[in-house]
N, C-alpha and C positions, 0 to 999 in steps of 0.2 A: 503494500498499500504506499503509494507517493505521498512523502512528508507535506504536500499543499492539499492533499485529500484530508489528512489528520486534522490537520489545521483548520480545513473547512468545517469540518464534522465537529471538532469542540470550539469554536466561534460560531458555529449556527445554532448548536444546544444553548449554548452559553445565552446568545442573544435573544432568543424565538423565547426564554423564559424570563428575562429581564424586563418585567412591567415598567417599568419607569421608561426605557428604550421605547418600547413598544408604543405607549402613551404620547411620548412624542414623536415618533413617527406618525402616528396616527392622527393627531392634531392638525402637525404640518403638511400630509397628504390630504387629509378632508379641505384644508385653506385652499390648496391647487386643485384640487376636484370641484367646488363652486367657483374658482376662480374662468376652469375652461370650461365649466357649461354655460356660464354670460360669453366666455370670449365667441365661441360655437355659434352666437347668435347673431353674429354679424355674416355669415354665411345663407346665403341665400339656398343652396345646395352644395354641402358638406360635402354628400359623395361623390358629386361629379370632379371638386378639384383635387379631390386626393387620388381620383384616376386620371386626370392630367399630370398631378406631380409623378404617380406611378410609373407614365406612359415618359415622361421627361428623364427621368432616372434611368428608367432601364435603358432609352436612346444614350444619355451618356457612358454606363457601365460598359456597355456594348461595343461603344465606339470609344474607348476609354484613351487609348493611343493616338488616336485622330486629334480627341478636343486638347489633348496635355500639348502634344507639340504645337496648335495654335494657338494654346494661350502665353506658351512660351515667346513663340514668336509677336508677340503683339507688345507683353511685355514687357520683352526686350528692346522692341523699337523704342518704346518710351523709357529706356534707362534703368530698366531693372535688372537684377542678377537672378539666376535660373538656378537650383542644384538642386542635383538630383542625388536620392540618400536609398539605399538599397535596403538598408538595415538602422537601428539606431545609432549604431558604432559609427557610423558613416555619418549620419547627422550631426552628432554630439560633436564630432570631430571638426567636421567644417562649421562647426557655429563657434566653438571654442577658438578657429585659424582666424575668423572673422573678427571676436572681440580680442583677441590679443595683438592684431595687425594695428588695429586702432587705442591698442591700451584704457579697452575699458575696464574700468572697474566694477560697477555696479551697473545692473540691469534691470529696470523697469518692466515688468511681463505683467501681461494681461490674461485673461483666463482662458487656458487652453486646453482640451485632452491630452492632447498630441505632444505637448511636452512634457506630462504626467507618465506618458508611455513611453517614453524612453528616459523618462527619468533627468528631465536637465538639469534641472535644479542639485540634485549630487552631484552633478558632471562640473557645474560653476562652481561648485565647494570648491570641490578640490583643487582647482585651476587657481582656484585664488578670488574668485569673482562672487561679488555678491550677489544676489537676487532677491528681490521683492517684489511678492503677488502685488497686484493693486486690486482685484476685485476684493470686495469686503468678506465674500463666503471665503476663497481662497485664502484671503488674509490671516484669515480664524482660524482656519486648519495650518497653515504652513507658522504660526506663531505657538500653535497647539503642540507642532511636531506632530500632526498627523496626513494620512493622506484624504484626498475626495472623497466624498463619502457619495455623492450623486451625481449625474452626467451635469446638469444643470444647476444642480443646490447644493455644492459643496459641502454647506456646515448643518443638512437638514437635520442631523441626531443631535443637534443643539439648541437647548430652550435660550431665551434670550436671560435668565436668569443664569444659566452655565458659561454664556458669552459676558457677563459683566463679571462673572466670578475669574474668570481668565484673565480679560483686561486689568479686573483689579490686582493679581497676583503679577500680571509679568508685567505692567507697565502702569501701577500704580494709577489707576481711575479709582471713583468711591465706587465702595462694594455693591450699590443701589443703582447706578447708573444703568437710564433708559437706553433703549435703542437708538432713540435719535442724539442722545449727547455721544455714544460708544462711534454712532457715525461719525459726526464732524470732529471727533479728536481721530477718527486715523485719517481721515482727508485731511486736516494740521499735517500728523506725520507724514502722510504720502506727498506731498504738495515738495516737502525739501526734497523729499526721492526725485520726485520725476524732474525737480530742475539742473540736478544734480548729476544724472545718467548718463551714461556714455550711450548707450543702447535701447530699445524697447524692442521686446518679445511677444509677438501676438499670435494666436490661431487665425484662421479663417474660415466662415460658417460654409462660404461657398466661391469658388473660385470660377471665375467668367473666363468661356473661351475665345468667344468674339473678337472683347475687348482691350482683354489681356487685365483683369482686374481679378483685386482680393477685395471679396466682398465682409467688413464685418458688423454683426449687430450686436448691441448690449443695451443695458440700463442706465452704469455710472459714469461713464464717459470717462472711465480709463482707460479704454483701447483709444481715444482719441490721442489722448494726452499720452500714453504710452508708443503711438506710432507720429505721432505730429511734433513732439517737444524734441526728444535726443536727435543728436547727428545720425545714427543705427538704425533702420526700420530691418526686422526680421520677422517674418512670417513662415510659423512652419506648421504644413497641412497635410494631412492623409491625400495620395493619388486621386482617391470615390470624391472628393468636394465638387468635382469639377461638374458645371451644367454649361448647355451649349450658349447662351445668350443672356445680354445682360435684360433682356424684356422679360427673363424666368424670374428673374427676383418678384416681378410683382405676385406671382404664386408661392414662391416659395417661403420669403420673407412673411408675410402672414399667418402662414400655414405654421411654418417654424415657432412664432409667437405666441401665437392660440395654444400650440399645443406646450410650449415650453411652458409659459406662465398665467395661460391666461388671457392675453393683452392683443388688441387688436393688433399691433404694434410694438417694438421694444423702439426704447425713449431715443437713440440714439443708432442710427444704418450709415454706414462708410462705404463708399467706394473709393480704392485705392488704385491708384493706375500706374505707380509709380515712385522715384524720388520728387522731390522739388524741383521743378523747373523754374527758370529763370527768373520770372516776373512774380513768383508767388510769394508769401511773406511768411510760411510756415510747412514743414514739411520735414522730413531726413535727406542730409545730403546723401546716401546711397542708401537702397532696397533689394535687398535678397529674399527669394521666395527658397524653402526649403521644401519638395516633394519626395513623400516618405512613402516607402512600399512596405517595410517591415512586415509580411506576411501577407499584405494584399493580395499579392499577386497568385499567393496559394489558395486564396477563398475565389477570385476570376477565374481559375483554374474549373472550378468547380461549378456545372451546370446546373445545379439548384440554390447550391447555397453563397451564389455570388449574387443573389439575392440584398444579404446582407450589407450589400456596399451601396445599396441607398440609402442608408439612412443618413436624416439630417440633423442626428444627436439632438433632440427635443426633450427624450426622455422620457416619453408619453407611458412605453412601454416600461420604464421601472417603476412609473405612478399606480398603474394598474396590477401588476404581478402580483400576487397571494402571498408568495416565497417570499420576493423582495421585502415585502411589506413584515413581515413576521422573522428575518435574520439580518435584514441594514443592506449597506453597500460595502461596509467593512470585511462582513463573513467572505464574499467569493476570494477577496485576496490577487486581486487584478484590479486594473485600470478603470476597465469596462465592466461595469456590475448592471445587475437584472436579466432579460432577458436575451435582449441584445449582445450583450458581455458573455454570456454563457454560447451563444454564438459563434462568437468571431474569435472566441479567445483559444479554442483549440486550435485556431488554424497560426495566431500570430506565437504563442509559447509551446505549442505542441501537443496534440491528444495522450500523448502516456503520461501528462503531470496533470492536464487540464480537462479529462473525459467525463469526468465527475458533474462538471458545471453542466453541461445538458443532461445530464437525468436529476439537474435540483429544478424540476421541475413540476407542477400539476398537471400539461398540456391544458390549462380550461379554453386556451384560446383568446385571453384576454387581450394580451399584448399585441395579436394579430389586428383583433376588432378596434383597437386604439391608435395604429401607427397614420400616420398621416399621408405615406406614400405606400400604402398596404403590401408589407413584406407579410409574409406569412411565416413569421417567426415559428410558432408553436410547431411548423410542419418540419423546421430547418433544425428545430433542434430532434425533433425525431430521424430528418437524416445525417447528423451528428451523431447519434445513440447508434445507430447502422455502418455508419463510417469507424468510429470507435470498435466493434465489433470485427469489421475487416482489415483492421489492422493490428489486432487482437490487443489491444490494448487493456483489455477489461479484463476482474482478475477468474484465474481459471474454475476458482469458487462459481463466480458470477456466471459462468458460460455452462457450466455442469450446472446449476438452476434452472438456468433460460433452456438447457437442453432437456431435460427432464420434464420441465413444464409444458413444453413443446410436445413431447411424446403422449403428455397424459392430454391435452388435448385436441390432439389429432387422435385420440381412443377415446370411445365412449365407454366401451368395458372398465379400461382402467379407471375412469372417472367415478364409475360406480364400484369398484371395486371396494370392499371392506360397509363396515359399519361406521355411524358419525361416530359413536365412541371411538371407535379404534384411529380417524383424521382425526378427534380432536386431543386426543394423549399425541398424534403426530406432530399438530399444532404447538402444542404445549412445549413439547422437546425440542424441538429441533426447527422450529420455526419463531418464537419466538424471541428468540438471541438477534434474528434480522429486524423484525418487525417493529423492535427499538423498546426500551424498557422504560418509555414514556408515553406510549400505546396498550391496548387491550388485543390480544389477540383474537381476531374473529371466533365465534361459536358457529360452528357447522351446522345446517339442522339436520334434524332425524332424517326426514326425506327431502331429497333433492330435488330438479324441477324437472328430469327425466320420469322420476316414479312417479309424483305430481300430475305428470299430462296424463301417465299411461293410464291411472286412476279417472283422472276426469275425462278421458277418448280411450275407453275401451277396447271401440271398433278399430282406432287408428295404428 
């Protein structure tokens, strides 16, 4: 049993029975649900918008090579520089090289899950470059020494009291500080960092092929300051973020904001075309876009699972998932948690270590239902399970149980064999341990369905 699987079981059990943790998640997700329900009212036909987004993302991924080359050509024409990175080592190596070339000692960073994926902050720290998260939620988890809990809401697992206590302990703010007070406090702290930073690092919500632009959406203005104030701007993004045309933003931006936070549109929406031009008053002197593969090509090779690359990182599937609501984001032990993380992580990090995530699902289909680009997530989880069997990365014990179950279900006489008392004794003796210490072993009825059917329909 891989260590990550053992840790997953341990953390999941601890979080699932932590009633305080569950109360916080329940409260925060309920606020999200209410906001999204209101946000969706802006759509006359939500299903049509989702179908259009589905078609566009399908087109983008099927023609990924064409659109990425088109993006690079348009972006470089405006003075930008594109770096192609096969994996996280190449990406971090190139970023560190740029920062050292310009003697950067301080980096301000807006919210980016890709930078979490490549553990950029850790790499910069090793190279004596200080990196400061400027998104409020990311800043909270950074000073707490934690990883983001959620794709969209990094500090979802903390109450306002938890956050007040954290700032009081680390930065000397009053212990009963309100969210408004702490927001102003962080704004004051970060202004100095923005002024002194030698480089700004952002992610990208979308890459626009026809104009060679980076589209960035946010609510706090920290992304704008991160890219407009420092002399160097580095945008890091997965290759799957490409969309064909700038006109497509009219569809994708509202869908992302509605499903991500319940807003009609987020507060700040920026389209960045490259470094500052001669007559422009702000913006970086140099701009780089790092296009990261890091396992995405492995997903692209899969006929069905490549649909996961349509994801626009709204976080809706996490908020709808009953498993996520019980075990929380940190239990997954990965950058991307919830249903979408369970689909893509085995391809990023290997099926041998992470195939268990695809089994950590009730397959209720809620994730598929809420996805704004209609990714059939619960079906992809089933395909991942099948892939785990094909690669023989499941345990010998699990394969033996699956084989035995298959034989029983294929042969009626095996299902009918033995009395209910014998079957219940078997369940208590051999199944109880696998069923879990916190669950009651099902009791098998005296008469099975086959016997009851024959009694009610003797002529059949």
